[in-house]
C-alpha positions in Angstrom: 31.5 -8.8 6.7 28.1 -9.7 5.3 24.8 -8.1 5.9 21.7 -10.2 6.3 19.2 -8.3 4.3 19.5 -5.6 1.7 16.0 -5.4 0.3 15.7 -1.7 1.0 19.0 -1.1 -0.8 17.8 -3.0 -3.8 14.8 -0.7 -3.9 17.0 2.4 -3.7 19.4 1.0 -6.2 16.6 0.4 -8.7 15.5 4.0 -8.4 19.0 5.1 -9.2 19.3 2.7 -12.1 16.2 4.0 -13.7 17.7 7.5 -13.7 21.0 6.2 -15.0 19.3 4.3 -17.8 17.6 7.5 -19.0 20.9 9.3 -18.9 22.7 6.4 -20.6 20.2 6.4 -23.5 21.4 9.9 -24.2 25.1 9.5 -23.7 26.2 5.9 -24.3 25.8 6.1 -28.1 28.3 8.9 -28.1 30.6 7.0 -25.8 30.5 4.0 -28.1 31.3 6.1 -31.2 34.1 7.9 -29.5 35.7 4.6 -28.5 35.4 2.9 -31.8 35.7 4.9 -35.0 33.5 2.9 -37.4 33.9 5.4 -40.1 37.6 5.0 -40.2 39.0 4.4 -43.7 40.0 0.7 -44.0 43.7 0.0 -43.8 44.4 -3.5 -45.2 42.4 -6.0 -43.1 41.7 -3.4 -40.3 38.5 -2.4 -42.0 37.3 -5.9 -41.9 38.2 -6.2 -38.2 36.3 -3.0 -37.4 33.3 -4.1 -39.4 33.2 -7.4 -37.5 33.6 -5.6 -34.2 30.7 -3.3 -35.0 28.6 -6.3 -36.1 29.3 -8.3 -32.9 28.7 -5.3 -30.6 25.4 -4.3 -32.0 24.3 -7.9 -32.2 25.1 -8.1 -28.5 22.9 -5.1 -27.8 20.1 -6.6 -29.9 20.2 -9.9 -28.1 20.2 -8.2 -24.7 17.2 -6.2 -25.8 15.2 -9.3 -26.5 16.5 -11.0 -23.3 18.8 -13.5 -25.0 21.6 -12.8 -22.5 23.7 -15.9 -23.3 23.8 -14.9 -26.9 24.6 -11.4 -26.0 27.6 -12.6 -23.9 28.9 -14.7 -26.8 28.8 -11.7 -29.1 30.6 -9.5 -26.6 33.3 -12.1 -26.1 33.9 -12.1 -29.8 34.3 -8.3 -29.5 37.0 -8.8 -26.9 38.9 -11.3 -29.1 39.1 -8.6 -31.7 39.8 -5.7 -29.3 40.1 -5.9 -25.5 40.7 -2.2 -24.9 37.1 -0.9 -24.8 35.7 -0.6 -21.3 32.1 -0.5 -22.5 32.3 -4.1 -23.7 33.2 -5.2 -20.2 30.4 -3.1 -18.8 27.9 -4.7 -21.2 29.2 -8.1 -20.3 28.7 -7.3 -16.6 25.1 -6.3 -17.2 24.4 -9.6 -19.0 26.1 -11.6 -16.3 23.9 -9.9 -13.7 20.8 -10.9 -15.7 22.1 -14.5 -15.8 22.7 -14.3 -12.0 26.4 -15.0 -12.6 27.5 -12.4 -10.1 31.1 -13.6 -9.7 31.7 -13.2 -13.5 29.8 -9.8 -13.4 32.1 -8.6 -10.6 35.2 -9.5 -12.5 34.3 -7.8 -15.8 32.9 -4.7 -14.1 36.0 -4.3 -12.1 38.0 -4.5 -15.4 35.8 -1.8 -16.9 36.3 0.4 -13.9 40.1 -0.1 -14.0 39.9 1.3 -17.5 37.6 4.1 -16.7 37.7 4.8 -13.0 35.3 7.7 -12.8 32.5 6.2 -14.7 29.3 6.4 -12.6 27.4 3.8 -14.6 30.1 1.2 -14.1 30.4 1.8 -10.4 26.6 1.7 -10.0 26.4 -1.7 -11.8 29.1 -3.1 -9.6 27.4 -1.7 -6.5 24.2 -3.6 -7.6 26.3 -6.8 -7.8 27.5 -6.4 -4.2 24.0 -5.6 -3.0 22.8 -8.9 -4.6 25.7 -10.7 -2.9 24.9 -9.1 0.5 28.6 -8.2 0.6 28.6 -5.2 3.0 32.3 -4.3 2.9 32.5 -4.2 -0.9 29.1 -2.5 -1.3 30.2 0.2 1.3 33.5 0.8 -0.5 31.7 1.2 -3.9 28.8 3.4 -2.7 31.4 5.7 -1.0 32.8 6.3 -4.5 29.3 6.9 -5.9 28.3 9.5 -3.2 29.9 12.3 -5.2 27.6 11.8 -8.1 24.2 12.0 -6.4 22.7 12.3 -2.9 20.6 9.2 -3.4 23.8 7.2 -3.0 24.3 8.9 0.3 21.0 7.6 1.5 22.1 4.1 0.3 25.2 4.5 2.5 23.0 5.3 5.5 21.0 2.1 4.8 24.2 0.1 4.6 25.4 1.4 8.0 22.0 0.6 9.5 22.0 -3.0 8.2 25.5 -3.4 9.6 24.3 -1.9 13.0 26.5 1.2 12.7 23.6 3.3 13.9 25.5 6.5 14.8 27.1 6.6 11.3 23.7 6.1 9.7 22.1 8.9 11.8 24.9 11.3 11.0 24.3 10.8 7.3 20.6 11.2 7.7 21.1 14.5 9.7 23.4 15.8 6.9 20.8 14.9 4.2 17.9 16.4 6.2 19.9 19.6 6.8 20.8 19.9 3.1 17.6 18.8 1.4 14.9 18.8 4.1 13.2 15.8 5.6 11.9 13.0 3.5 9.5 10.1 4.1 12.1 7.5 3.1 14.7 8.9 5.4 12.2 9.3 8.3 11.3 5.6 7.8 15.0 4.7 8.2 15.5 7.0 11.1 12.6 5.5 13.0 13.9 2.0 12.2 17.2 3.1 13.8 15.5 4.5 16.9 13.4 1.3 17.2 16.5 -0.8 17.0 18.4 1.1 19.6 15.5 2.0 21.9 16.6 5.6 21.7 13.2 7.2 22.3 14.7 10.3 23.9 16.8 10.9 20.8 13.7 10.5 18.6 11.8 13.0 20.7 14.8 15.4 20.7 14.9 15.2 16.9 11.2 16.1 16.7 11.6 19.0 19.1 14.5 20.4 17.0 12.3 20.1 13.9 9.6 22.1 15.5 12.1 24.8 16.5 13.4 25.0 13.0 10.0 24.9 11.3 7.2 25.8 13.7 4.7 25.8 10.8 4.9 22.1 10.1 1.9 20.6 11.9 3.1 17.0 11.2 6.1 17.4 13.5 3.8 18.4 16.4 1.5 15.4 15.7 4.4 13.0 15.6 5.7 14.4 18.9 2.3 14.1 20.4 2.2 10.5 19.3 5.6 9.7 20.7 4.8 11.3 24.1 1.5 9.4 24.2 3.4 6.2 23.3 5.7 6.8 26.4 2.6 7.4 28.6 3.6 11.1 29.1 0.1 12.5 28.7 0.9 15.9 30.1 3.7 16.6 27.5 1.5 15.3 24.7 -1.3 17.6 25.7 1.1 20.6 26.1 2.4 19.9 22.6 -1.1 19.9 21.2 -1.8 23.2 22.9 1.5 24.6 21.6 0.4 23.7 18.0 -3.0 25.3 18.6 -1.2 28.5 19.9 1.1 28.5 16.9 -1.6 27.7 14.4 -5.0 28.7 15.8 -6.8 27.6 12.6 -5.3 24.1 12.6 -7.8 21.3 12.0 -5.2 18.5 12.4 -4.5 19.4 16.0 -8.1 18.4 16.9 -7.2 14.8 15.9 -5.2 14.8 19.1 -7.2 17.2 21.3 -10.5 15.4 21.2 -8.8 12.3 22.8 -7.4 14.3 25.6 -10.7 16.0 26.3 -12.6 12.7 26.3 -10.1 11.2 28.8 -10.5 14.3 31.0 -14.3 14.1 30.8 -14.4 17.5 29.1 -17.4 16.6 27.0 -18.1 20.0 25.4 -14.5 20.5 24.3 -14.2 17.0 23.0 -17.4 17.4 20.9 -16.2 20.7 19.5 -12.9 19.1 18.4 -14.7 16.1 16.9 -17.0 18.4 15.0 -14.0 20.3 13.6 -12.4 17.1 12.4 -15.6 15.7 10.8 -16.4 18.9 9.0 -12.8 19.4 7.7 -12.2 19.3 4.0 -8.5 18.5 4.4 -8.4 15.6 7.0 -8.3 12.1 5.4 -11.5 10.0 5.4 -9.8 7.2 7.3 -9.0 9.6 10.2 -12.5 11.0 10.1 -14.0 7.5 10.3 -12.0 6.7 13.4 -13.1 10.0 15.0 -16.7 9.3 14.1 -16.5 5.9 15.6 -15.2 7.4 18.9 -18.0 10.0 18.7 -20.6 7.2 18.3 -19.1 5.3 21.2 -19.1 8.4 23.3 -22.8 9.1 22.6 -23.7 5.5 23.5 -22.4 6.2 27.0 -23.6 9.8 27.0 -27.0 9.8 25.2 -27.6 13.4 26.2 -25.2 14.4 23.5 -27.0 12.5 20.7 -28.3 15.7 19.2 -24.7 16.8 18.6 -24.0 13.6 16.8 -27.1 13.9 14.6 -26.2 17.5 13.9 -22.7 16.8 12.7 -23.9 13.9 10.5 -25.8 16.3 8.3 -22.9 18.6 7.9 -20.0 16.2 7.7 -17.9 16.6 4.5 -18.5 13.5 2.3 -15.7 11.1 1.9 -15.1 8.7 -0.9 -14.6 5.5 1.2 -18.0 5.3 2.8 -16.5 4.4 6.2 -18.2 7.3 8.0 -21.5 6.4 6.5 -21.1 2.8 7.5 -20.2 3.9 11.1 -23.4 5.9 11.3 -25.4 3.1 9.8 -24.1 0.8 12.6 -25.0 3.4 15.1 -28.6 3.7 13.9 -28.9 -0.1 13.7 -27.9 -0.4 17.3 -30.6 2.1 18.1 -33.1 -0.1 16.1 -33.7 2.7 13.7 -33.5 0.4 10.6 -34.7 3.0 8.1 -32.0 5.4 9.0 -29.4 2.6 9.1 -30.5 1.5 5.6 -30.2 5.1 4.4 -26.6 5.3 5.5 -25.6 1.8 4.4 -26.9 2.7 0.9 -24.8 5.9 1.0 -21.8 3.8 2.0 -22.6 1.3 -0.8 -22.8 4.1 -3.4 -19.2 5.0 -2.5 -17.9 1.5 -2.1 -19.9 -0.7 -4.5 -17.3 -3.4 -4.3 -17.7 -3.9 -0.5 -19.5 -7.2 0.0 -20.0 -6.6 3.7 -21.9 -3.3 3.0 -23.9 -4.9 0.2 -25.0 -7.7 2.5 -26.1 -5.2 5.2 -28.1 -3.3 2.6 -29.9 -6.5 1.4 -30.7 -7.8 4.8 -32.2 -4.5 5.9 -34.2 -4.3 2.6 -35.7 -7.7 3.4 -36.3 -6.7 7.1 -38.1 -3.6 6.0 -40.2 -5.4 3.3 -38.4 -3.7 0.4 -38.7 -6.8 -1.6 -38.6 -5.3 -5.1 -35.3 -3.5 -4.3 -33.9 -6.6 -2.7 -34.7 -8.8 -5.6 -33.2 -6.4 -8.1 -30.0 -5.7 -6.1 -29.3 -9.3 -5.2 -29.8 -10.4 -8.8 -27.3 -7.8 -10.0 -24.9 -8.7 -7.2 -24.8 -12.3 -8.3 -23.1 -11.2 -11.5 -20.1 -10.2 -9.3 -20.5 -12.8 -6.5 -21.9 -16.0 -8.2 -20.8 -18.3 -5.4 -22.2 -16.4 -2.4 -25.1 -18.3 -1.0 -26.6 -15.4 1.0 -27.3 -13.6 -2.3 -29.3 -16.5 -3.6 -31.2 -16.8 -0.3 -32.1 -13.1 -0.2 -33.2 -13.3 -3.9 -35.4 -16.3 -3.1 -36.9 -14.6 0.0 -37.6 -11.4 -2.0 -39.2 -13.3 -5.0 -41.3 -15.4 -2.6 -42.7 -12.2 -1.1 -43.3 -10.8 -4.6 -45.3 -14.0 -5.5 -42.7 -14.9 -8.1 -42.1 -18.5 -7.1 -40.4 -19.7 -10.2 -37.7 -17.0 -9.9 -37.4 -17.9 -6.2 -37.0 -21.7 -6.9 -34.3 -21.0 -9.5 -32.3 -18.9 -7.2 -32.7 -21.1 -4.1 -32.0 -24.4 -5.8 -28.8 -22.9 -7.3 -27.7 -21.3 -4.2 -28.2 -24.2 -1.8 -25.3 -26.0 -3.5 -22.9 -23.3 -2.3 -23.8 -23.7 1.4 -20.9 -25.4 3.2 -20.9 -26.2 6.9 -23.7 -23.8 7.8 -26.7 -25.7 9.1 -28.8 -22.7 9.9 -28.5 -21.3 6.4 -29.2 -24.6 4.8 -32.4 -24.8 6.9 -33.4 -21.3 5.7 -32.9 -22.4 2.1 -35.1 -25.5 2.6 -37.8 -23.4 4.3 -37.9 -20.9 1.5 -38.0 -23.7 -1.1 -41.0 -25.1 0.7 -42.7 -21.7 0.5 -41.8 -21.3 -3.2 -43.1 -24.7 -4.2 -46.3 -24.1 -2.2 -46.8 -20.8 -4.1 -46.2 -22.7 -7.3 -48.9 -25.2 -6.3 -46.4 -28.1 -6.0 -47.5 -29.3 -2.6 -45.5 -32.6 -2.6 -42.2 -30.8 -3.2 -43.2 -28.1 -0.7 -43.8 -30.8 2.0 -40.5 -32.5 1.0 -38.4 -29.4 1.6 -40.3 -28.6 4.8 -39.4 -32.1 6.1 -35.8 -31.7 5.0 -35.6 -28.5 7.0 -37.2 -30.2 10.1 -35.0 -33.2 9.9 -31.9 -31.1 9.5 -32.8 -29.1 12.6 -33.6 -32.2 14.6 -30.4 -33.9 13.7 -28.5 -30.8 14.7 -29.9 -30.7 18.2 
C-alpha cells in the first residue's frame, strides 16, 4: 500500500540522519578498520589485494565527498570484486545510489548490508529513507518498527506513517505514549491536531486538553488552547469558565487577559475589558504581535465609545515597547483618523525607527511630513529612501514637492523627471508629477517648460474624464 505524501517524514528522517552522521563520524572509521585489517602482513599476493581494496575504498569516500557519486560507485564495485564480505561497502553503495536517485539499486544493496549486519541502525535508517522517497508505506512501516528501539524520534516517524495511511487510532496511541514518556512537544501537537482535524474528533481534542490541565494545572498554554477550542465550537460559556479557572489557578497570569478582554467586550463590561487590555499592553512577556491585535481592538472600542479615550491615551504612554512597531502604527492610524496629524506622525516615526524596512510606514511618514510642511525632513528622508527603493515613483514625487517648497527647483526637476518614468497606469500620480514639474520650471525661470507641463497635466486630466 502506498502513501500519497511523506514530506513530514522526510523532515523527520533528515533530523535523525544529522544525528547519525555525527555518530558515524566517530564510529565508522573504527568499523572499517575492524572489518579490513590493512596492517596485516602480506601473504603472497594477499597484500596486494588488500592494498588495492584500501585504495578503492578510500577513493570511493573521496569521490562521494566531492559529490562524484558515479565514480564513487565504480570504486565501490571494484571493492566488491576483490571482497564481497564487507557490509559497509554495500552501505556506502546504497548512499551513493540514493544521491543518484537510483532507489531500486539502493534498496537492493542496503538490504544486502542489513542481511550481513541485521542490528546496524545506520543501515536500517538509510533503507528507511529509501522507502520514504518511494512513498512505500508498507516497507517504510516495517523498517521504522525495527528502528524504534534505537531512538524515540523513530516512534514519532511511526505515528506520522500511521497518520498518512489514515490509521488515526494507532497514530494517537503512539502520540499518547510519547507525551506520557517525554512530555508534550510542538511537533507532536501539530500532528495530533492534524489527526483531530482529519477525523472531526473535536470532543477528543477537548478531552485531551482537559486531561493536560488536570495533569499540569500550571501550564497556561493548555488553558488558552482549550479556550480557543471552546470558542471555535461556539461554546462561549465554557470558554469563559476556562478563562476564569486559569485566573483562579494563576491570579497573576497576564496571558489569561488575552482571552478575558474579548469576553468582557462582548458582554459590554467596559471597565473589566479595559483593565484586561491594559494588563496585556503593559506586559513584558506577551508577544508584540498579540499586543498589536489587542491595541487594535482597544482603538476600535474607543471609536465607538469615545468616553474611554483617556484610558487609551493613558496606556499608550505606559505600554511596553515592542520591536516590530505594530503597536505604534496602530496608534498612528488612530490619531490620523482623529485628524491629529502631529500625533500620528510622532507614532509613525516611532514605528519607522523600529521597522526601517517597512515601505508602507515610510510612505505614511513622508506624506505626513509634506502635509505638515516639514519639507526639509521630507526632502532628506525621501532622498535617502531612494537608495533602497529606486523605482518607487511616490518617493520621487515627495522629493520634488519638498524641494519645490524649499525653493530648490533644480533638485526638484531632477527627481521629478526621473520619477515620472516609473509611473505606470496611474493617471492621478502622473498629473501630480506634471503639476510639480510646472512649478519647478517656473521657480527656475523656465516659463515655456512650465507652461508645457501645465498643459500636459490639463490635457491628461481632460482625456481621463
